[in-house]
FILUMNU-724185 format. One line per 10 residues: for each residue x, y, z of N, C-alpha, C. Coordinates in steps of 0.05 Angstrom, whole numbers. Layout:
BEGIN
X Y Z X Y Z X Y Z  ...
This chain:
BEGIN
428 -1032 311 451 -1044 324 478 -1060 303  496 -1076 328 519 -1084 310 517 -1111 318  527 -1136 301 524 -1158 304 547 -1167 309  569 -1170 321 590 -1187 322 595 -1212 312  608 -1225 299 614 -1248 289 661 -1251 300  658 -1278 317 683 -1284 325 693 -1307 311  715 -1299 291 726 -1319 274 751 -1333 287  754 -1364 297 776 -1372 303 779 -1395 285  807 -1395 286 818 -1426 262 819 -1442 286  811 -1464 268 814 -1493 282 842 -1505 285
850 -1522 298 869 -1525 302 887 -1535 329  911 -1536 338 922 -1542 368 922 -1502 378  940 -1490 363 945 -1470 373 919 -1440 369  908 -1433 382 892 -1408 377 906 -1390 367  893 -1376 345 904 -1354 324 886 -1337 327  891 -1310 339 870 -1287 342 870 -1277 309  848 -1276 300 844 -1255 282 823 -1239 283  828 -1210 261 809 -1189 261 779 -1203 270  769 -1187 288 733 -1192 288 721 -1174 263  702 -1188 252 688 -1171 237 662 -1170 233
660 -1144 239 631 -1129 244 610 -1127 230  588 -1136 222 572 -1138 199 547 -1112 215  546 -1095 195 540 -1069 203 506 -1073 193  491 -1077 208 455 -1082 201 448 -1053 197  435 -1046 170 425 -1018 165 399 -1022 185  389 -1007 193 366 -996 211 338 -989 187  322 -999 197 296 -998 177 285 -969 188  275 -955 158 260 -923 168 237 -938 180  233 -914 199 214 -917 211 186 -894 206  155 -901 206 144 -884 197 123 -879 218
121 -854 228 104 -858 256 75 -836 237  48 -861 241 33 -849 232 13 -841 263  13 -801 253 -2 -792 277 -21 -781 263  -54 -795 283 -73 -786 280 -97 -776 295  -109 -751 302 -119 -740 317 -148 -754 320  -157 -772 304 -174 -792 325 -170 -826 333  -189 -844 337 -190 -866 340 -170 -892 331  -164 -909 334 -152 -920 309 -180 -942 296  -203 -948 319 -225 -957 305 -235 -939 281  -240 -923 275 -252 -907 254 -225 -908 231
-198 -919 236 -186 -915 204 -171 -938 199  -189 -963 211 -180 -996 199 -169 -988 168  -191 -981 152 -192 -988 121 -172 -962 112  -167 -942 122 -146 -923 116 -122 -931 123  -123 -939 141 -92 -960 149 -82 -975 137  -108 -994 123 -96 -1017 100 -94 -1001 82  -106 -982 72 -103 -975 53 -74 -961 36  -65 -946 66 -42 -934 65 -18 -957 63  -21 -979 76 -5 -999 73 0 -1015 38  -22 -1008 34 -27 -1011 5 -15 -997 -14
-14 -981 -6 3 -950 -22 37 -958 -22  38 -964 2 69 -965 4 81 -991 -7  67 -1008 -7 70 -1033 -26 74 -1030 -58  55 -1017 -59 61 -1006 -90 93 -993 -92  92 -981 -83 126 -957 -71 147 -979 -71  136 -1014 -64 161 -1033 -55 167 -1030 -25  151 -1016 -11 159 -1026 14 129 -1037 33  145 -1049 50 138 -1076 64 134 -1074 97  115 -1073 112 118 -1067 144 131 -1092 152  161 -1087 172 166 -1117 182 189 -1122 164
190 -1115 135 210 -1122 116 237 -1102 111  223 -1079 107 245 -1065 101 232 -1031 110  213 -1034 135 211 -1004 146 190 -1024 166  192 -1002 181 172 -1003 209 153 -977 209  129 -988 221 114 -962 227 106 -960 254  100 -947 266 91 -937 284 68 -919 289  43 -919 303 20 -910 304 16 -891 335  5 -871 329 2 -855 359 -22 -844 343  -46 -848 362 -72 -836 362 -76 -819 385  -87 -789 376 -97 -776 398 -126 -782 414
-140 -799 398 -162 -811 408 -192 -786 411  -185 -763 393 -202 -746 395 -198 -721 409  -178 -723 435 -175 -709 452 -159 -698 439  -170 -668 428 -154 -643 410 -140 -631 429  -141 -626 455 -123 -614 466 -88 -618 480  -90 -641 464 -70 -668 477 -51 -664 450  -60 -654 437 -47 -649 400 -21 -649 403  -18 -623 420 16 -613 422 35 -626 435  23 -635 457 41 -660 471 44 -685 449  26 -687 445 44 -719 426 50 -712 408
53 -687 387 64 -681 366 100 -677 378  96 -663 401 131 -657 413 144 -693 416  119 -713 425 133 -738 433 138 -756 404  124 -747 381 128 -756 359 154 -744 343  159 -719 348 186 -709 337 204 -721 355  200 -725 381 229 -732 391 236 -756 385  220 -771 376 220 -797 364 246 -802 333  244 -774 329 259 -770 292 256 -795 276  232 -795 270 225 -813 249 241 -807 222  234 -821 200 236 -814 174 217 -796 159
195 -807 166 170 -792 151 144 -791 176  127 -775 174 101 -766 194 83 -768 170  66 -784 181 34 -781 164 20 -777 178  7 -756 176 -20 -744 192 -50 -736 181  -73 -741 186 -89 -733 182 -86 -692 184  -104 -677 187 -101 -652 192 -94 -637 211  -109 -646 227 -104 -624 260 -74 -641 265  -76 -668 262 -46 -674 274 -16 -666 254  -29 -658 229 -5 -645 212 7 -619 223  -14 -613 227 -16 -581 230 4 -578 259
-3 -585 281 11 -591 296 40 -602 293  43 -626 278 70 -636 281 94 -615 260  72 -598 244 90 -575 227 94 -552 243  87 -558 272 89 -524 281 120 -541 296  123 -559 304 151 -569 318 172 -577 297  160 -584 280 196 -590 257 190 -575 236  215 -570 223 221 -565 192 232 -586 179  240 -601 196 269 -619 182 258 -650 179  239 -659 192 225 -685 188 205 -685 166  204 -689 144 185 -693 129 160 -706 130
132 -690 130 105 -693 137 85 -699 104  74 -714 107 62 -721 88 26 -729 108  9 -710 93 -13 -704 104 -39 -712 79  -60 -728 94 -87 -722 82 -106 -707 97  -118 -693 81 -138 -671 86 -166 -666 67  -187 -661 80 -211 -656 68 -211 -623 69  -185 -612 81 -194 -581 79 -173 -571 53  -168 -544 61 -148 -529 41 -126 -520 62  -104 -537 53 -80 -541 55 -60 -515 65  -67 -492 43 -66 -473 42 -69 -454 69
-98 -455 65 -116 -436 90 -103 -441 114  -96 -471 116 -100 -479 143 -67 -483 148  -41 -472 136 -17 -463 135 2 -493 130  -8 -509 110 12 -531 113 34 -528 94  16 -515 70 33 -511 49 32 -486 44  50 -474 22 42 -443 16 29 -443 -16  42 -465 -25 34 -470 -56 22 -500 -60  0 -509 -82 -6 -534 -80 26 -544 -101  27 -531 -126 40 -545 -144 81 -546 -137  76 -524 -112 110 -529 -101 108 -521 -70
95 -546 -60 94 -533 -27 119 -521 -10  138 -539 -27 157 -526 -7 174 -536 25  193 -534 30 190 -546 64 186 -573 64  173 -580 90 178 -612 91 156 -626 88  136 -609 87 108 -609 79 100 -618 49  81 -642 49 64 -648 25 35 -668 43  25 -675 18 2 -681 24 -19 -694 -1  -47 -700 10 -63 -711 -8 -86 -696 8  -105 -673 -26 -119 -666 -12 -158 -686 -19  -171 -691 -3 -195 -706 -18 -216 -681 -10
-224 -670 -32 -246 -651 -37 -270 -657 -15  -283 -645 3 -309 -653 18 -328 -628 14  -312 -614 34 -334 -590 38 -338 -563 12  -320 -564 -4 -330 -548 -29 -354 -565 -47  -366 -580 -37 -382 -598 -54 -414 -595 -42  -411 -580 -13 -435 -580 3 -460 -566 -10  -468 -555 -37 -487 -553 -52 -493 -579 -63  -477 -596 -83 -481 -616 -93 -491 -622 -72  -484 -635 -46 -506 -661 -37 -531 -650 -27  -532 -627 -20 -554 -616 -16 -573 -619 -50
-563 -616 -65 -580 -625 -90 -586 -647 -85  -570 -668 -86 -578 -695 -84 -600 -707 -68  -593 -694 -40 -609 -704 -26 -641 -697 -25  -642 -668 -45 -679 -661 -44 -682 -680 -69  -666 -690 -85 -670 -709 -105 -679 -735 -97  -669 -741 -73 -675 -766 -58 -697 -767 -36  -698 -745 -26 -721 -739 -13 -727 -703 -20  -750 -713 -40 -764 -687 -51 -783 -675 -28  -794 -698 -11 -815 -681 15 -808 -668 37  -778 -660 38 -768 -658 58 -769 -622 54
-793 -615 67 -798 -576 64 -769 -571 81  -769 -574 105 -739 -563 117 -722 -591 119  -699 -573 116 -668 -598 112 -653 -588 133  -647 -597 150 -622 -593 177 -594 -605 175  -584 -573 163 -558 -582 172 -540 -582 193  -517 -607 205 -510 -601 226 -478 -591 220  -469 -577 236 -445 -568 237 -427 -561 259  -400 -577 258 -376 -570 282 -371 -547 277  -384 -535 289 -371 -495 277 -338 -495 294  -323 -466 289 -297 -464 299 -280 -471 282
-282 -481 254 -265 -480 225 -272 -463 209  -248 -459 192 -253 -441 168 -269 -461 149  -264 -493 144 -281 -508 125 -302 -504 136  -312 -510 156 -340 -506 168 -351 -485 157  -343 -461 169 -358 -439 155 -360 -440 125  -338 -443 115 -341 -441 84 -367 -465 73  -364 -479 74 -389 -506 73 -410 -495 81  -416 -490 110 -443 -480 117 -453 -452 97  -437 -425 89 -443 -408 71 -454 -419 44  -436 -442 39 -445 -457 13 -472 -469 7
-466 -482 30 -500 -495 29 -520 -475 32  -525 -454 51 -541 -439 53 -544 -421 22  -526 -415 5 -538 -404 -15 -536 -415 -33  -535 -447 -38 -546 -460 -49 -575 -460 -49  -581 -470 -16 -616 -469 -14 -633 -443 -26  -614 -420 -14 -623 -392 -31 -634 -400 -57  -619 -408 -71 -627 -405 -100 -652 -428 -104  -655 -447 -98 -681 -468 -99 -700 -462 -85  -698 -445 -65 -727 -436 -44 -720 -461 -24  -690 -472 -13 -700 -495 6 -694 -488 30
-718 -492 56 -715 -484 79 -686 -495 90  -676 -485 99 -652 -493 112 -640 -484 141  -653 -498 161 -640 -496 187 -611 -506 203  -592 -486 206 -572 -491 212 -568 -511 249  -558 -520 251 -559 -539 278 -527 -543 281  -512 -522 304 -494 -532 308 -483 -549 337  -456 -569 335 -456 -589 353 -426 -588 362  -422 -578 383 -397 -585 375 -378 -609 397  -400 -624 416 -384 -651 424 -403 -671 412  -393 -702 428 -413 -722 414 -433 -723 433
-428 -713 457 -446 -718 475 -477 -699 468  -483 -677 450 -493 -655 444 -506 -680 414  -498 -687 401 -513 -706 374 -537 -711 374  -548 -732 395 -573 -742 395 -594 -722 399  -591 -702 422 -602 -683 429 -612 -666 411  -588 -661 398 -588 -638 370 -611 -657 345  -605 -676 339 -619 -688 319 -643 -698 329  -647 -697 356 -681 -702 370 -695 -674 362  -673 -654 373 -689 -628 367 -687 -621 340  -681 -629 316 -684 -624 291 -712 -639 280
-710 -658 291 -735 -676 283 -763 -656 294  -758 -654 318 -787 -639 330 -793 -615 319  -775 -594 307 -775 -577 296 -782 -575 266  -795 -605 259 -801 -605 228 -780 -613 207  -760 -621 213 -736 -626 197 -747 -656 183  -746 -652 155 -743 -677 133 -726 -694 132  -697 -678 137 -678 -692 122 -653 -678 140  -627 -692 136 -605 -685 152 -586 -679 128  -568 -659 140 -542 -660 116 -521 -652 134  -503 -673 137 -493 -680 157 -453 -663 147
-451 -642 157 -429 -640 149 -401 -639 146  -379 -637 141 -346 -654 136 -343 -639 154  -313 -661 161 -291 -647 173 -287 -679 197  -262 -674 215 -254 -691 232 -272 -705 249  -284 -679 259 -309 -690 285 -328 -708 269  -338 -701 249 -359 -722 237 -354 -744 225  -330 -754 220 -315 -770 211 -311 -795 242  -292 -780 250 -284 -792 283 -314 -803 297  -342 -789 295 -362 -795 301 -387 -800 288  -377 -808 266 -397 -822 241 -414 -845 260
-415 -867 273 -431 -883 280 -446 -874 299  -445 -847 322 -462 -842 336 -475 -824 326  -474 -809 303 -492 -793 282 -507 -812 266  -499 -831 254 -511 -855 241 -531 -870 257  -525 -874 281 -548 -887 298 -580 -875 312  -564 -843 311 -573 -822 318 -599 -815 294  -592 -816 270 -606 -810 249 -625 -835 237  -619 -862 245 -640 -884 241 -657 -883 260  -648 -875 294 -670 -888 312 -685 -863 305  -684 -839 298 -708 -815 295 -714 -824 268
-713 -843 255 -724 -849 225 -722 -823 205  -696 -806 198 -698 -780 186 -677 -786 163  -678 -790 143 -662 -793 120 -632 -775 129  -616 -781 119 -591 -760 117 -562 -768 97  -560 -749 89 -532 -743 74 -510 -740 78  -490 -763 78 -460 -752 89 -440 -750 63  -416 -742 77 -395 -733 55 -380 -761 49  -373 -782 60 -361 -805 53 -377 -832 56  -362 -853 41 -383 -865 35 -377 -886 66  -353 -882 85 -349 -898 104 -381 -888 128
-394 -867 121 -419 -866 139 -438 -889 127  -439 -893 97 -460 -907 92 -454 -945 96  -425 -952 99 -419 -970 105 -426 -972 143  -433 -956 156 -432 -956 180 -459 -957 181  -480 -947 156 -508 -955 156 -517 -925 154  -509 -908 145 -514 -890 137 -532 -887 107  -556 -878 107 -569 -877 81 -557 -868 54  -541 -851 61 -528 -839 24 -503 -821 35  -482 -820 13 -463 -799 22 -455 -801 -9  -437 -775 -10 -428 -762 -33 -407 -749 -31
-386 -760 -39 -357 -746 -42 -336 -758 -48  -308 -747 -38 -286 -763 -50 -277 -790 -36  -263 -808 -49 -250 -832 -33 -232 -824 -8  -238 -835 15 -214 -822 33 -198 -841 38  -200 -866 26 -185 -889 29 -165 -894 6  -177 -879 -13 -157 -876 -40 -141 -855 -34  -148 -838 -17 -126 -814 -6 -106 -824 7  -107 -836 26 -91 -855 44 -77 -874 31  -91 -884 8 -72 -899 -16 -38 -876 -24  -52 -857 -35 -37 -840 -44 -10 -833 -32
-18 -829 -2 -3 -820 16 20 -839 20  -1 -866 19 32 -891 23 55 -884 -2  39 -880 -24 57 -873 -44 74 -853 -39  71 -832 -31 82 -808 -26 102 -814 -11  98 -831 13 116 -831 33 132 -852 24  132 -865 3 149 -885 -12 172 -865 -25  159 -854 -46 179 -831 -54 196 -817 -41  193 -809 -15 203 -792 0 225 -808 13  217 -834 23 233 -850 37 261 -861 14  250 -860 -8 278 -865 -33 286 -844 -45
284 -817 -23 306 -795 -31 286 -775 -42  266 -775 -52 258 -747 -61 241 -724 -30  241 -702 -44 239 -679 -21 210 -674 -17  198 -671 7 167 -661 9 158 -646 -17  183 -620 -11 168 -599 -19 175 -596 -49  181 -613 -63 182 -616 -90 160 -634 -104  142 -642 -80 132 -671 -97 99 -646 -92  82 -637 -113 58 -627 -108 41 -643 -100  18 -626 -83 -3 -642 -69 -15 -648 -89  -33 -675 -78 -48 -689 -98 -79 -675 -91
-91 -672 -107 -116 -664 -110 -137 -692 -110  -149 -705 -100 -169 -723 -106 -192 -707 -124  -201 -725 -145 -221 -715 -165 -236 -733 -171  -236 -755 -152 -256 -785 -158 -276 -771 -137  -306 -775 -145 -328 -778 -125 -345 -801 -128  -361 -808 -113 -372 -826 -113 -401 -828 -96  -418 -829 -104 -457 -832 -89 -459 -855 -85  -463 -863 -61 -461 -887 -46 -494 -881 -33  -515 -905 -42 -529 -910 -24 -534 -936 -7  -544 -931 17 -554 -958 27 -583 -969 25
-584 -980 10 -613 -988 1 -622 -1005 30  -618 -1024 41 -623 -1035 71 -635 -1008 81  -623 -989 92 -631 -966 111 -655 -948 100  -652 -945 74 -676 -936 63 -703 -952 63  -701 -978 64 -719 -994 70 -722 -988 96  -715 -993 119 -724 -986 147 -732 -957 154  -727 -933 131 -737 -919 136 -760 -913 118  -779 -938 106 -796 -935 87 -794 -916 58  -770 -913 50 -761 -895 25 -756 -913 7  -772 -903 -13 -772 -920 -39 -767 -897 -59
-730 -907 -69 -725 -893 -88 -735 -901 -120  -734 -882 -132 -745 -893 -166 -724 -903 -180  -720 -925 -198 -700 -937 -208 -670 -916 -225  -685 -894 -236 -672 -882 -247 -649 -863 -233  -659 -867 -208 -645 -847 -176 -622 -862 -176  -630 -887 -175 -609 -911 -164 -592 -915 -178  -595 -910 -201 -579 -921 -226 -554 -896 -232  -564 -876 -214 -545 -848 -223 -517 -856 -196  -524 -878 -179 -497 -886 -153 -479 -903 -162  -462 -893 -156 -431 -913 -157 -434 -939 -149
-449 -937 -128 -445 -963 -111 -475 -969 -88  -492 -987 -91 -514 -990 -75 -507 -1015 -58  -509 -1006 -32 -510 -1027 -12 -534 -1046 -9  -543 -1068 -8 -563 -1079 0 -563 -1095 18
């Protein structure tokens, strides 16, 4: 927009002077495009803003942020991506599924992703060190530590003869994680029961069936589906009084028993830093994809007591944080 100031001389006869036009530079606009609902990303949005602040950018002062949420309606992502591109933002910040749709719609607008998947396999970048094109981002490792989560779950719940692994099928990440857990279970002689869940409505029925079949613990798969449905799955596990291991601390904060995985909030903070660097002139294709290597074991002691579990002090001492 342009703001015009009209200046006139004081005096008897009015003298017309040239109009002075003060051009106000428009603030860059970031579109935060996410396949989930806003309620599940409050902490991540705050972390993203913190990353921007570290880069010297503050919403409302020197940039604007617009939010576009798919609310888990994945079939509408393509339409939403087209609407996002039509806004011609300075940068698009997306999670995995939204980033894939955005990338297929533009090769010009910079995209910064956060993902727990493999960005090369998903077609987001061709290289981690030199992604090229208009896309870069942050990877928080989740699916590739399924075997470690199984190991920890067995340590904390050694009486579980059978462990049910709940997976949301249909993605390469889910298939890879399932294969890793099954291989790890075979190595140590652990009985694993795979339970596929395709939508939120199946969660309660599947957990009840796993318990009825004799499962002594649950291992929850990784991915956007589970993260966006962390409240229903935690509530169902608690309702059926079955111990469960999750992939991220957000599940434990929602009442889950324990989790082991990378810090997703820190990934969003780093995405904020990358967004700031791009707004200051750096090209996304020149920014290496960041791989998060910080892992944390979280335990909800209150939930453990509700389930009647007593953990040995030495086991509790291995946790990075215990919620009481």
